[in-house]
MDTraj code that builds the backbone (N, CA, C; nanometers):
import mdtraj as md
import numpy as np

residues = "MET THR ILE HIS GLU PRO GLY PRO ASN ASP SER ALA ASN ASN VAL GLU ARG LEU LYS LYS THR ILE ARG ASN LYS GLU ALA ALA GLU MET ALA MET GLU PHE ALA ASP GLY GLU GLU LEU ALA ALA ILE LYS ARG LYS ASN GLU ARG ARG GLU GLU SER ILE ASP GLY LEU ARG ALA GLU ILE LEU ALA GLU ALA LYS SER ARG ILE ASN GLY TYR ILE".split()
xyz = np.array([
    [-2.3470, -1.4210, 2.1145],
    [-2.2038, -1.4218, 2.0902],
    [-2.1312, -1.4055, 2.2232],
    [-2.0328, -1.4869, 2.2459],
    [-1.9545, -1.4824, 2.3680],
    [-1.8457, -1.3769, 2.3559],
    [-1.8284, -1.3005, 2.4622],
    [-1.7225, -1.1999, 2.4641],
    [-1.5954, -1.2665, 2.5139],
    [-1.4890, -1.2518, 2.4363],
    [-1.3604, -1.3127, 2.4709],
    [-1.2762, -1.2118, 2.5472],
    [-1.2358, -1.2493, 2.6654],
    [-1.1474, -1.1654, 2.7456],
    [-1.0046, -1.2145, 2.7269],
    [-0.9152, -1.1300, 2.6795],
    [-0.7769, -1.1744, 2.6614],
    [-0.7104, -1.2023, 2.7955],
    [-0.6242, -1.3015, 2.7938],
    [-0.5498, -1.3349, 2.9139],
    [-0.4308, -1.2420, 2.9303],
    [-0.3605, -1.2572, 3.0398],
    [-0.2421, -1.1740, 3.0609],
    [-0.1362, -1.2026, 2.9550],
    [-0.0591, -1.1024, 2.9218],
    [0.0435, -1.1169, 2.8190],
    [0.1669, -1.1833, 2.8796],
    [0.1896, -1.3071, 2.8423],
    [0.3071, -1.3810, 2.8874],
    [0.4041, -1.3871, 2.7706],
    [0.4995, -1.2971, 2.7700],
    [0.5905, -1.2875, 2.6562],
    [0.6884, -1.4039, 2.6491],
    [0.6911, -1.4883, 2.7498],
    [0.7839, -1.6012, 2.7496],
    [0.7524, -1.7006, 2.6383],
    [0.6283, -1.7035, 2.5925],
    [0.5925, -1.8017, 2.4906],
    [0.5633, -1.7370, 2.3555],
    [0.6100, -1.6166, 2.3318],
    [0.5814, -1.5475, 2.2058],
    [0.6341, -1.6222, 2.0837],
    [0.7514, -1.6795, 2.0933],
    [0.8083, -1.7501, 1.9782],
    [0.7217, -1.8707, 1.9439],
    [0.6788, -1.9450, 2.0456],
    [0.5931, -2.0613, 2.0205],
    [0.4576, -2.0170, 1.9655],
    [0.4022, -1.9088, 2.0192],
    [0.2747, -1.8569, 1.9678],
    [0.2891, -1.8142, 1.8222],
    [0.4022, -1.7524, 1.7886],
    [0.4273, -1.7101, 1.6507],
    [0.4304, -1.8317, 1.5581],
    [0.5037, -1.9347, 1.5979],
    [0.5127, -2.0565, 1.5162],
    [0.3751, -2.1207, 1.4974],
    [0.2972, -2.1279, 1.6053],
    [0.1646, -2.1893, 1.5983],
    [0.0726, -2.1092, 1.5063],
    [0.0774, -1.9778, 1.5160],
    [-0.0073, -1.8930, 1.4319],
    [0.0296, -1.9083, 1.2853],
    [0.1578, -1.9166, 1.2560],
    [0.2024, -1.9357, 1.1173],
    [0.1552, -2.0716, 1.0654],
    [0.1688, -2.1762, 1.1473],
    [0.1216, -2.3091, 1.1061],
    [-0.0291, -2.3084, 1.0794],
    [-0.1050, -2.2436, 1.1670],
    [-0.2498, -2.2374, 1.1486],
    [-0.2865, -2.1618, 1.0217],
    [-0.2146, -2.0538, 0.9932],
    [-0.2412, -1.9752, 0.8726],
    [-0.2126, -2.0592, 0.7484],
    [-0.1019, -2.1317, 0.7496],
    [-0.0665, -2.2161, 0.6353],
    [-0.1684, -2.3282, 0.6154],
    [-0.2143, -2.3884, 0.7245],
    [-0.3151, -2.4944, 0.7143],
    [-0.4458, -2.4390, 0.6587],
    [-0.4824, -2.3199, 0.7016],
    [-0.6048, -2.2577, 0.6516],
    [-0.5925, -2.2249, 0.5033],
    [-0.4737, -2.1831, 0.4611],
    [-0.4533, -2.1536, 0.3188],
    [-0.4702, -2.2799, 0.2348],
    [-0.4258, -2.3936, 0.2864],
    [-0.4454, -2.5193, 0.2139],
    [-0.5935, -2.5569, 0.2115],
    [-0.6643, -2.5311, 0.3196],
    [-0.8070, -2.5632, 0.3267],
    [-0.8892, -2.4757, 0.2328],
    [-0.8379, -2.3578, 0.2003],
    [-0.9100, -2.2669, 0.1115],
    [-0.9349, -2.3300, -0.0251],
    [-0.8495, -2.4226, -0.0638],
    [-0.8637, -2.4900, -0.1926],
    [-0.9966, -2.5663, -0.2012],
    [-1.0464, -2.6111, -0.0860],
    [-1.1676, -2.6922, -0.0818],
    [-1.2890, -2.6147, -0.0315],
    [-1.2719, -2.4870, -0.0017],
    [-1.3805, -2.4060, 0.0536],
    [-1.4428, -2.3196, -0.0549],
    [-1.5656, -2.2791, -0.0293],
    [-1.6298, -2.1856, -0.1206],
    [-1.7281, -2.0980, -0.0427],
    [-1.7743, -1.9950, -0.1061],
    [-1.8761, -1.9089, -0.0473],
    [-1.8363, -1.8490, 0.0857],
    [-1.9270, -1.8608, 0.1824],
    [-1.9074, -1.8001, 0.3140],
    [-1.7901, -1.8632, 0.3880],
    [-1.7703, -1.9925, 0.3703],
    [-1.6577, -2.0592, 0.4369],
    [-1.5245, -2.0020, 0.3880],
    [-1.5132, -1.9802, 0.2587],
    [-1.3916, -1.9223, 0.2019],
    [-1.3703, -1.7809, 0.2547],
    [-1.4775, -1.7037, 0.2599],
    [-1.4680, -1.5666, 0.3109],
    [-1.4266, -1.5662, 0.4577],
    [-1.4798, -1.6599, 0.5365],
    [-1.4452, -1.6674, 0.6785],
    [-1.2981, -1.7026, 0.6972],
    [-1.2478, -1.7941, 0.6166],
    [-1.1063, -1.8313, 0.6249],
    [-1.0188, -1.7118, 0.5894],
    [-1.0566, -1.6380, 0.4869],
    [-0.9791, -1.5203, 0.4472],
    [-0.9771, -1.4161, 0.5581],
    [-1.0934, -1.3921, 0.6216],
    [-1.0988, -1.2941, 0.7313],
    [-1.0115, -1.3389, 0.8483],
    [-1.0204, -1.4666, 0.8810],
    [-0.9419, -1.5176, 0.9933],
    [-0.7930, -1.5092, 0.9625],
    [-0.7530, -1.5386, 0.8392],
    [-0.6116, -1.5294, 0.8041],
    [-0.5631, -1.3854, 0.8047],
    [-0.6510, -1.2897, 0.7743],
    [-0.6125, -1.1487, 0.7862],
    [-0.5826, -1.1159, 0.9320],
    [-0.6666, -1.1657, 1.0233],
    [-0.6416, -1.1427, 1.1662],
    [-0.5142, -1.2143, 1.2109],
    [-0.4918, -1.3336, 1.1579],
    [-0.3681, -1.4056, 1.1908],
    [-0.2460, -1.3268, 1.1443],
    [-0.2536, -1.2679, 1.0256],
    [-0.1409, -1.1897, 0.9738],
    [-0.1130, -1.0701, 1.0648],
    [-0.2188, -1.0063, 1.1156],
    [-0.2001, -0.8962, 1.2107],
    [-0.1325, -0.9465, 1.3378],
    [-0.1740, -1.0631, 1.3853],
    [-0.1121, -1.1216, 1.5047],
    [0.0344, -1.1544, 1.4803],
    [0.0635, -1.2094, 1.3632],
    [0.2016, -1.2432, 1.3281],
    [0.2875, -1.1178, 1.3281],
    [0.2380, -1.0115, 1.2664],
    [0.3133, -0.8854, 1.2644],
    [0.3371, -0.8339, 1.4058],
    [0.2335, -0.8393, 1.4894],
    [0.2462, -0.7925, 1.6270],
    [0.3431, -0.8761, 1.7083],
    [0.3360, -1.0077, 1.6927],
    [0.4271, -1.0953, 1.7663],
    [0.5715, -1.0731, 1.7234],
    [0.5927, -1.0589, 1.5935],
    [0.7295, -1.0334, 1.5454],
    [0.7829, -0.9024, 1.6024],
    [0.6998, -0.7999, 1.6040],
    [0.7424, -0.6703, 1.6579],
    [0.7730, -0.6815, 1.8069],
    [0.6893, -0.7551, 1.8795],
    [0.7105, -0.7706, 2.0228],
    [0.8378, -0.8496, 2.0515],
    [0.8621, -0.9554, 1.9757],
    [0.9838, -1.0351, 1.9936],
    [1.1067, -0.9494, 1.9656],
    [1.1013, -0.8701, 1.8603],
    [1.2126, -0.7818, 1.8258],
    [1.2362, -0.6778, 1.9352],
    [1.1281, -0.6181, 1.9862],
    [1.1414, -0.5179, 2.0921],
    [1.2018, -0.5790, 2.2181],
    [1.1591, -0.7001, 2.2521],
    [1.2151, -0.7665, 2.3699],
    [1.3625, -0.7985, 2.3500],
    [1.3997, -0.8411, 2.2306],
    [1.5406, -0.8703, 2.2025],
    [1.6246, -0.7439, 2.2151],
    [1.5742, -0.6328, 2.1628],
    [1.6465, -0.5059, 2.1749],
    [1.6596, -0.4650, 2.3209],
    [1.5543, -0.4871, 2.3990],
    [1.5594, -0.4527, 2.5410],
    [1.6627, -0.5372, 2.6141],
    [1.6717, -0.6637, 2.5784],
    [1.7723, -0.7498, 2.6416],
    [1.9132, -0.7029, 2.6062],
    [1.9322, -0.6683, 2.4788],
    [2.0637, -0.6209, 2.4341],
    [2.1023, -0.4939, 2.5084],
    [2.0043, -0.4068, 2.5290],
    [2.0306, -0.2791, 2.5958],
    [2.0290, -0.2905, 2.7476],
    [2.0028, -0.4089, 2.8000],
    [2.0076, -0.4308, 2.9434],
    [1.8827, -0.3911, 3.0186],
    [1.7703, -0.3721, 2.9499],
    [1.6468, -0.3330, 3.0175],
    [1.5719, -0.4523, 3.0750],
    [1.5995, -0.5701, 3.0217],
    [1.5312, -0.6903, 3.0724],
    [1.6361, -0.7809, 3.1340],
])
top = md.Topology()
chain = top.add_chain()
for i, resn in enumerate(residues, 1):
    res = top.add_residue(resn, chain, resSeq=i)
    for name in ("N", "CA", "C"):
        top.add_atom(name, md.element.get_by_symbol(name[0]), res)
traj = md.Trajectory(xyz[None], top)
């Protein structure tokens, strides 16, 4: 198994990353209709991780917006 090293956090593209993650989650949900067994379970696990990413990205975007409003950025 390859160890994935995360890249630097570039918040400039958070909105695009959020949109892409949502699109991928929706596409996977449609694919679930044709999956079964281990494939279905893998899609469900991956979508759970995507949902965590979506929540994190939304929180980060909101925090950055608040910082801009307050003059910190």
